[in-house]
N, C-alpha and C positions, 0 to 999 in steps of 0.2 A: 378489584383489578386496578381501578384508578388510584386507590390508596397505596398499593404496593409500588405501582409505577412512579407515583409522585414521591414516595419515600426514598426510592433509590436516586431519583434525579436530584432531590434536595441534598442527599448525602454527597453526590458527586460535586455539586456546586459548592458546598461548604468546604470540601477538601481543596478544591481549586482556589477558593477565596482565601483560605488559610495560608496559602503560599505567599501572600503579599507581606506577611510579617518577616519573611526571609529575603525579601527583595533588597538588592544593593543599589538599585537606581541607575544602573549602567547598561549600555547596549549589550555588552558581553553577558551580563546576568540575564537580561530580558530574552535574548535569543539563544544563549548557550548555557544558562544556569551556572555561569562561572566555572564550567567543567568540574562540577562537584557532586555528580550524581553517582550513587552506589550501584554496583553491578546488578543486583536484584531488580532495582527500579528501572535500570536501562533495559534489561531483558523483558520485563513485563510490559513496559511502555512500548517497546518495539513490536511486541506481539499484538497489542491492542491496536496500534497504528497500522500495522501491516494488514490485519485481518478485517477490520472495518465492516461497514454495511455491505461491502462487496461479498463478504463471506456469508452473512446472514441472509442477504437478499439475492445477490448475483450468483454465487456458487451453488446455493441450494436450488435456485431456479434452473440453472444450467444442468445440474445433476438430475433434477426432476424430468427434464426434457430428454436428456442423453442416456442416463442409466449408468451401469457399471463402468463404461468407458471413461467416464469423467474422473475415475481414480487416477488416470495418468496426469491429470492436472496437479493432483496432490503430490504424487511421487516425483514427477519432474520438477515441480516448483520447489519442494523442500530440498531435493538433492542438489539442484542448481544453486540454491541459496547457501547451503552448507559448504559446498565446494569453493565458491568464490569468497565467502566471508572469511575463510581461513587465511586468505591472502591479503584482503583489503582492510578489514576493520581496524586492526591494530596499527597498521601503517597510516590510515586516515587519522586516527586519534593523535599519533605522533606529529603528523603534518599540521594538525590543528594547533597544537602547542607551539610548533616551530614558526608558523606564519602569523599567529596571533589573530587570524580571521574568525568571524563569528557566523559565516554562512558557508554552505556547501560549495557554491560557485566561487566564493572568495578563496577557499582553500585550494580548489583545483587550479585556479588562475594564478596563484602565487606559490605553488608547490615547490618549485626549485629556486625560490628566492628572487626571481625576476618578475616584477609585477606585469601582468597582461591585462590592461584596463579594458581594451576592446573585448577580449575573450570573456572577462568577467561580466560585462554589460550584456553581451549577447546571451550568455548563459542565464542571466537574470531574466531576460525577456522570455526565453524558452520556458524557464521555471514558472513564470507568472501565467503564461497561457495554459500550460498543461495542468498545473496544480489548481488553477481556478476551475478548469473542467472537472478535475478529480473531486474537488471540494463540493462542487454543485451536485455531483453524483451522490455524495454522502447525505446531503440534505434531502435529495429526492428519495433515497432509501428510507430515511426516517419518516418522511411524509407518507410513503406507501404503507408503512407499518401502522401509523396512526389512522390512516384511512380505513384499513381493514378492521382494526380493533375498536375504534371509537366512532367510525362513520364520518369522521371529519374530512373536509376537503384536503387534498394532498398538499396544497400550499400552506395549510396551517401547521403541519408537522415541520415543514422546511423553515418556517418563520420561528417556531419555538426552538428548533435546533440551533438556528443562527443566533438567537438571543442568548441562549445558554453558553454557546461557544464564545461569544463576545464577552460574557461576564467573567469567565475565568482566564481568558486570554489577556484581557485588560488588567486583571488583578495581579497576575504573577508571571506572565509570559510563558516561556518554555517550562519553567519549573512547575507551574500550575498544571500545564498540559501533561507532564510526566507523572506527577502525583495522581492526578485523576485517572490517567491511563492505567496505572497499576491497580487501582480499585476497580476500574471498568473491566479490566482483563479477567479478574476473578468472577465478576457478575456474568460476563460473556460465557465463560466456561461452565459456570453453574447452570445458566439458563439452557445452554445447548445440551448439557448432560441430563437435566431433568426431562427435557422433551424427548431425548433419545430413549431413555428408560421407559417412559410412559407409552410412547408410540410402539415400542417393541412388545411391551407387556400386553397392550390392548389387542395385539394380533395373536397372542398365545405363545409368544417366545420367538427366538431367532429363527428356528427351523421353519415354522409356519410362515413367518414373514418372507423368507427367501423363496418359499414355494409360491406365494402370492406374486412376488416380483417376477418369477419365471413365467407367469401367465401373460405378461405384457410382452408383445412381440419385440425381440431384439434388445430388451431392457438389460439382460445379463450378458450381452455380447462384450467381449473384452476390448474391442476396438470400434470406433465409430464407423458408420457405413459410408459417409461422404468424404472418404479420403481421396486425395489426388492420385496417390500411388496405392493401388489395392493390395490387400493381403498383409502378411506379417511385416514386410519391409515398410509398407505405409504406416503400420501401427508403431513400429520402432521410430520412424521419422517423426510421427506425431508426438510420441513421448519425449524424444530428445528435444523437440522444439519447445515443449513446455518446461524442459530443464532450463532453457534460456529465459523463460518467464521468472524462474526463481533467481537465476543469475542477475536478472534485471533489477533486483532489489538494490544493488549498489548504485543504481542511477536515480534512486528516489531520494531527493533532498530531505523530505519530511521524516524518513526513517533513519537515514544515515546521520542526521543531526543528533539522534539519541546516543549513538556510539561515540560521536564527537564530544558529547557532554559527560562521558565517563570520567570519574575522578582520578583514575590512574590507568594508563595504557597496559600496565602489567596485569591488570585484573580482567582483561578482555575475555579470557577463556571462561571466566565465571559468568560474565554477562551473556555470552553465547550459550552457555549451558542452560541458564534460565530461559532464554529465548526459544531454543529448539525443543525443549521438553514441553513447554506450554503450546508452542506452535503446532507440533505434531499431534498432540492430544486434541486440540481444538479443530484442526482441519479434518482429522479422521472422523470426529463426531459430526461435523457439518456435512460431510459426504454421506454418512450413514443416514442422517436425518433427511437429506434430499431424496435418497432412494426410498425411504419409508413413506415420504410424502406422496410418492406416485401411487402407492397402495391405498392410502387413506383418502386421497383426492384423485379419483380415477378418471376424471374428465379433463384431459390436457387442453382441450379446445375451449373449455368453458370459462377460463379465467387467465389472468396474467400469471405465468409460472413463477415470476419473481415475488409473488404474494403467497407462495406455498407455505412457508414457515409460519407466518402469523395466522393464516387460515387454519392450519393444522393445530396450532396452539389453542385457538378459539374452540375447536371441536373436541379436544382431548383433555384440556387442563381446567382445573377450578380457577375462579377469578383471580385469586392471589397469585397463583403461578403464571397465569396469563400476563399479569402485570410484571412479573419477574422476567419473562421472555421479552416483553416489549421493552423493558428497561435494558435488557441485554442488547437488543437491536439498537436502541438509542445510544447506549454506551459505546457500541462499536462505531456508529456513525460520528458521534461527537469526538471520540478519541482520535479519529483520523482527521475529521474536519478542522479541529483546532490546530493540529500539527500542520496541516496544509495551509491554513490561514497564516500561521506564524512564519512558515517558510516563504510564502509569497510576500509577507510584510518585510522580511529581511532582504529579499531580492529587491524590493522597492527602495527601502530606506538605507540599505547598506551597499548594495551592488550597483544600483542605478543612480541614486543621489549621492552627493558628497559624503565621504566617510566620517566627517567630523560631526555628524548629527548624533548627539548624545542625549538630547532633551527627551525625557520619558514621555512627555505629552505628545511630542511629534511622532515618536515611535508608536504610541498607542493610536494616534490619529491614522497612521498608515495601516495599522491592523484593522481599525474600524472600516476604512475604505475598502480594504480587500474583502472583509466579511460581507459588506453590502453588495459588492460585485458578484461574489459567489452565490449569494441569495438570489440576486436578479437572474443569474444564469439558471439556477435551479427552477425558478418559477416559470421560465419559458422553455425549459428543456423538453425535448421530445424523444430522446434516445433512452434505451434501457440502461440500468445501472451497470450491468455486466459489460455492455459494449463501451460505455463511456469510460469506465475505470480501466479496461484493458487498453483502450486507445491512449489514454494519458500515461499509463504504466509503460507501454511499449515505446511511446514517443520520448519520454524522459530517459529510458534505458538506452535507446539507440543513440541519443545525443551524448550522454554522460558516461555510461559504463565503459565504452572502449578507452576513453581518455583516462579514467581512473585506473583501469587495469594496467595500461602502459606506464603510467606514473608509478604505480606500486612496484612494478618490475624494474624500476630504475631508468625508464625512458625519459627523454627531455625534448618532446616535440615542441616546435616553435608555434607562435601564435597563429600564423597562416595555416599551417598543417593541422593544428588542433581545430580551427574553425571549419576547415574543409571536411574533416572527418565527422564533426558534429552535424553539419548540414547534410552530408551524404547519408549518414546513418539514419537521421530523421526522415529524409526524403524517401529512402528505400522502404522504411517501415510504413510510412503513410501511403505510398503507392501500393504496397502489398495489400493494405487494408482496403484501399479504394477499389482494387481489382477483385476483392472478395476472397482472396486466397487464405485469409486468416482462419477460416473454418477448418482447414486441413493442417496448416502450419502457422504457429504463432508468429505474428509479424515482427516481433522483437528479434527473432533469430536472424533473419537476413539483414535487419537493420544494424544489429551489433556486429555481425561479421563484416559488413561493408565498412563500418567505422574502423574496426581493427585492421582490415586490409589496407586502408589508406594510411593509417598511422604507422604500419610496419613496412609500407612500400619503400621508403628511402633505405631502410636497412636491407631489404631484399634486393633492391637494385644495386646497392653497394657491394653486396656479397656476390651478385651475378657478374658485375663488371670487374671485380677484383681478379688480377692475374695470378695464377699459381706461381709460387716461388720456384726459381730455377734450381735444379739439383746441383749441389756443390761437388 
């Protein structure tokens, strides 16, 4: 187990370190790989970054506790992601080339050729706060996995993850992150696939497994029971709200930077094809494994549900394959953590500090500082991985997704209107979570709608006040 785990980790680190031989020593290369990444690498990297420890730990834990109703997370998430990416990804890549910016906040703030310094700096602060929370959740997820499999304290896994992330972030920046992401995405899918096959086979096949699931009260219900609006209408609203979780991907700087790094905007359809084939396969397997875990680990009150996958791996797999699963979990956490750290670093050194910082040592110093802050947050964190990731995901989406959508459709909101929409969307999403309503409707839905409403208000008001032409 230790051997296979170590083998894969060493492989990932070597892949990341090898990227230093392709480094050009510039800020654009460190944060954007000089926009030279092939479509296949963009797609695989985006999958690994999107799915992270949240999928191995958070989604499987949620599915273990919720049952079949969790499938709406997958359907809504992927559908929303596919719908919005068709509009935004290619336009974002073109805007990246047009503005010459190396950060997500930088491109949004300079989209129409007029620099908005205040907007860029406020966006950077929001990015820093929420991506630090997000990255700490990834380190917590890795720590939980090591705690189950090796009996180590959870802080040990967080520290190991942070050290490895630092190693290849400092070596090659975003290029190292993307290269290792591609390798990690393969290990992630392989690990989840192995566990799915073994868990199903151990129950005698698919039909007996479904029979066992049916013995758990409400586990095969199509919709959750704790809906604000009961019945089919409430179920539809629940599913649609998670479609906004998928739409929220366009507000995630660490994912969108992958598509910004594509070598040619005309190849975006190929990058999206790689992304969605891998994404759908992985999410479907994760949901199935989460449901199987409820049969294999039948005492939901006896342990942390977010430890279901590593515990099931320990029970069902030989040591070498347990190491593979653990490597898959760590691959997921690291592939996202390094992306988050680099996005935070670019927010600090490019968006907040003067733009003339090109010294590679200063850029890497910023990366090291961000990694240390993420680790500190992880060591003192008391929230679940699922809760922390969704909070960060919805906060970023509510702040940035409405603005990006309006810009992609040709809108030209001013700085004051853009800032108002960002704070309104973010405020609505956080209030929704504070009130506890996110259990029925994902908080990003009202947050995004609030931002869109404010950004479109001037146009709606103008149309309302416009007098009809007199008949001739």
